[in-house]
Every structure is written in structure tokens, then in C-alpha cells.
KEFIVEX-758283 format. One line per 3 residues: number of its first residue (from 1); their letters; for each residue x, y, z of N, C-alpha, C. Coordinates in steps of 0.02 Angstrom, whole numbers, plus 50000, padded with zeros to 5 digits. Layout:
<rs>
NUM = A = X:Y:Z:X:Y:Z:X:Y:Z | ... .
</rs>
This chain:
<rs>
1 = MNI = 48017:48277:50940:48027:48349:50906:48017:48329:50830 | 47983:48381:50799:47980:48383:50718:48052:48411:50708 | 48068:48398:50625:48121:48423:50601:48114:48469:50550 .
4 = AFN = 48160:48519:50542:48153:48570:50492:48209:48559:50446 | 48190:48555:50377:48244:48550:50333:48244:48619:50294 | 48301:48663:50317:48312:48726:50286:48358:48730:50239 .
7 = YLY = 48328:48758:50183:48364:48770:50117:48355:48838:50087 | 48373:48857:50039:48371:48914:50001:48384:48907:49921 | 48358:48958:49885:48374:48958:49814:48415:49034:49810 .
10 = RDG = 48478:49026:49787:48527:49084:49771:48531:49096:49695 | 48514:49156:49669:48515:49158:49599:48580:49185:49576 | 48589:49191:49521:48655:49211:49491:48681:49286:49517 .
13 = ANY = 48631:49333:49535:48657:49394:49554:48658:49386:49645 | 48654:49333:49667:48656:49317:49747:48595:49333:49782 | 48542:49354:49749:48480:49355:49779:48456:49302:49812 .
16 = KNF = 48434:49281:49882:48412:49233:49898:48334:49220:49926 | 48310:49156:49910:48237:49147:49944:48254:49081:49997 | 48237:49095:50058:48236:49051:50099:48175:49019:50124 .
19 = SSV = 48179:48949:50142:48123:48916:50158:48140:48864:50208 | 48083:48829:50250:48107:48770:50286:48035:48736:50267 | 48052:48659:50266:47993:48606:50261:48000:48576:50344 .
22 = IFE = 47946:48577:50370:47944:48542:50435:47913:48477:50426 | 47950:48424:50441:47926:48358:50454:47903:48327:50523 | 47850:48310:50515:47836:48270:50578:47892:48212:50595 .
25 = NPD = 47908:48193:50649:47961:48139:50664:47938:48092:50710 | 47892:48045:50683:47864:47993:50729:47900:47942:50746 | 47968:47928:50711:48011:47882:50729:48063:47907:50766 .
28 = SIS = 48073:47961:50783:48114:47996:50836:48191:47988:50794 | 48179:47992:50725:48260:47995:50695:48304:48049:50723 | 48363:48038:50728:48411:48087:50755:48437:48137:50694 .
31 = LDV = 48451:48197:50707:48483:48240:50662:48546:48206:50629 | 48582:48172:50676:48649:48146:50646:48635:48090:50596 | 48591:48059:50611:48561:47997:50561:48532:48033:50497 .
34 = LLK = 48497:48077:50505:48466:48103:50446:48525:48147:50406 | 48566:48176:50442:48618:48215:50417:48663:48167:50371 | 48681:48104:50397:48724:48062:50363:48686:48028:50299 .
37 = LIK = 48613:48035:50295:48579:48017:50243:48578:48067:50186 | 48568:48133:50205:48559:48192:50161:48639:48202:50128 | 48683:48204:50159:48753:48239:50137:48773:48202:50072 .
40 = PKL = 48774:48141:50074:48795:48104:50010:48748:48111:49959 | 48691:48130:49969:48650:48136:49905:48642:48212:49884 | 48682:48247:49915:48685:48319:49888:48740:48333:49834 .
43 = IDE = 48745:48377:49793:48787:48393:49736:48850:48430:49773 | 48907:48416:49777:48962:48433:49805:48946:48452:49890 | 48905:48414:49911:48882:48421:49994:48842:48487:50008 .
46 = TWF = 48821:48504:49952:48787:48567:49957:48721:48576:49912 | 48714:48560:49851:48658:48570:49807:48623:48513:49793 | 48555:48531:49782:48495:48472:49757:48453:48494:49717 .
49 = YVH = 48413:48462:49677:48355:48484:49638:48286:48475:49685 | 48253:48519:49691:48190:48505:49731:48131:48465:49697 | 48137:48465:49634:48085:48415:49602:48090:48346:49616 .
52 = QWN = 48157:48327:49626:48179:48263:49643:48162:48243:49718 | 48167:48293:49761:48147:48282:49823:48079:48303:49860 | 48037:48328:49806:47959:48348:49813:47956:48392:49873 .
55 = LPD = 48003:48444:49849:48002:48511:49909:47980:48565:49855 | 47959:48620:49896:47934:48681:49857:48002:48719:49826 | 47981:48738:49764:48028:48776:49711:48034:48847:49752 .
58 = LHF = 48105:48870:49750:48096:48940:49775:48136:48983:49720 | 48133:48958:49664:48160:49004:49605:48122:49081:49614 | 48140:49134:49590:48114:49195:49591:48076:49191:49523 .
61 = AKW = 48021:49229:49517:47978:49235:49453:48026:49256:49394 | 48072:49300:49406:48111:49329:49347:48172:49283:49328 | 48182:49258:49279:48232:49205:49269:48280:49242:49217 .
64 = NNG = 48354:49223:49230:48393:49249:49180:48444:49189:49162 | 48435:49163:49104:48466:49103:49086:48538:49102:49092 | 48576:49163:49090:48645:49163:49096:48677:49134:49165 .
67 = PDH = 48664:49182:49210:48689:49171:49275:48643:49118:49320 | 48579:49117:49306:48536:49080:49351:48542:49003:49337 | 48528:48960:49387:48538:48893:49381:48471:48864:49411 .
70 = TWH = 48474:48792:49412:48409:48753:49436:48407:48727:49503 | 48473:48724:49529:48477:48683:49591:48458:48734:49647 | 48449:48704:49717:48436:48739:49782:48497:48715:49825 .
73 = EFE = 48506:48763:49867:48558:48744:49920:48530:48719:49991 | 48553:48674:50005:48545:48645:50076:48581:48688:50118 | 48539:48710:50185:48565:48748:50236:48585:48702:50305 .
76 = NIE = 48528:48687:50319:48546:48638:50381:48480:48597:50405 | 48474:48553:50454:48422:48523:50484:48431:48535:50555 | 48361:48542:50580:48358:48568:50656:48302:48537:50680 .
79 = YTS = 48294:48518:50752:48233:48502:50790:48192:48565:50789 | 48125:48565:50797:48082:48618:50794:48026:48587:50829 | 47981:48647:50870:47926:48623:50891:47865:48660:50841 .
82 = EAP = 47883:48676:50785:47839:48708:50747:47798:48659:50711 | 47736:48669:50696:47693:48628:50659:47718:48593:50599 | 47700:48535:50569:47727:48507:50509:47691:48539:50451 .
85 = NAT = 47737:48561:50404:47705:48591:50349:47725:48557:50279 | 47762:48492:50289:47771:48450:50226:47724:48414:50198 | 47718:48411:50132:47673:48382:50090:47685:48304:50092 .
88 = ITL = 47739:48283:50111:47755:48208:50109:47782:48189:50188 | 47788:48128:50211:47811:48124:50266:47893:48116:50267 | 47926:48102:50328:47988:48103:50336:48021:48051:50298 .
91 = AEF = 47978:47990:50310:47990:47925:50284:47997:47929:50201 | 47943:47956:50177:47927:47968:50103:48002:48014:50068 | 48012:48065:50117:48069:48115:50096:48137:48075:50103 .
94 = IDL = 48154:48028:50137:48213:47989:50144:48206:47931:50090 | 48162:47922:50065:48151:47867:50016:48171:47915:49948 | 48136:47963:49936:48146:48002:49874:48227:48027:49874 .
97 = MQK = 48262:48047:49931:48341:48058:49935:48366:47996:49906 | 48356:47940:49934:48385:47877:49917:48386:47863:49844 | 48335:47874:49815:48321:47861:49744:48362:47917:49692 .
100 = H = 48377:47964:49712:48410:48017:49669:48488:48039:49694 .
</rs>
């Protein structure tokens, strides 16, 4: 099964953009193993910077320097039969997480 990395951007007014990046999982990495790799790399077990992990940016076109921020929010991971849409492999994604 492929793996969906689900995340969102929540702006200062609480408007949200949701997305999923679907990774092919040729090594059959379990969700538990992947979650144990992800959680310690998140800011307060919740936030991350998409540019560090090479994921699509979900910021809104209109930016307010006061309440808006630059990080994104991790939602969950899950198995999926959806086709992969990631621009990097799961192994590359894990490597990027480990570096940041």
C-alpha cells in the first residue's frame, strides 16, 4: 500500500488549506515506524516547514504579516490505494526529515 502524508496550512484567521502527498511504499514501511520518524522532527509534535521536507506549500495567496505564519501542520499518515503524487521518493522524504 502507498502512504498518504496528510497536512494543512492554517492561517492566522483559522482558514485552512488541506493536502495529501502520496508516496509509493516499495519497502513496505509500516505506519508505526514512519510515525516514529516523523513525530520527533515536528515542532511541538505538530508543525513543520514544507520547504525543508520538499512538500507543496499550502499558503494562501493573500498574506497578513501580523497573524499569519510560515509553518504547516501535520495531520496524519495513512495507507492508501491512491496513486503516488509525490515529487520525491519515500526514502528521500525520510532522509530530508532526518536532516532537519
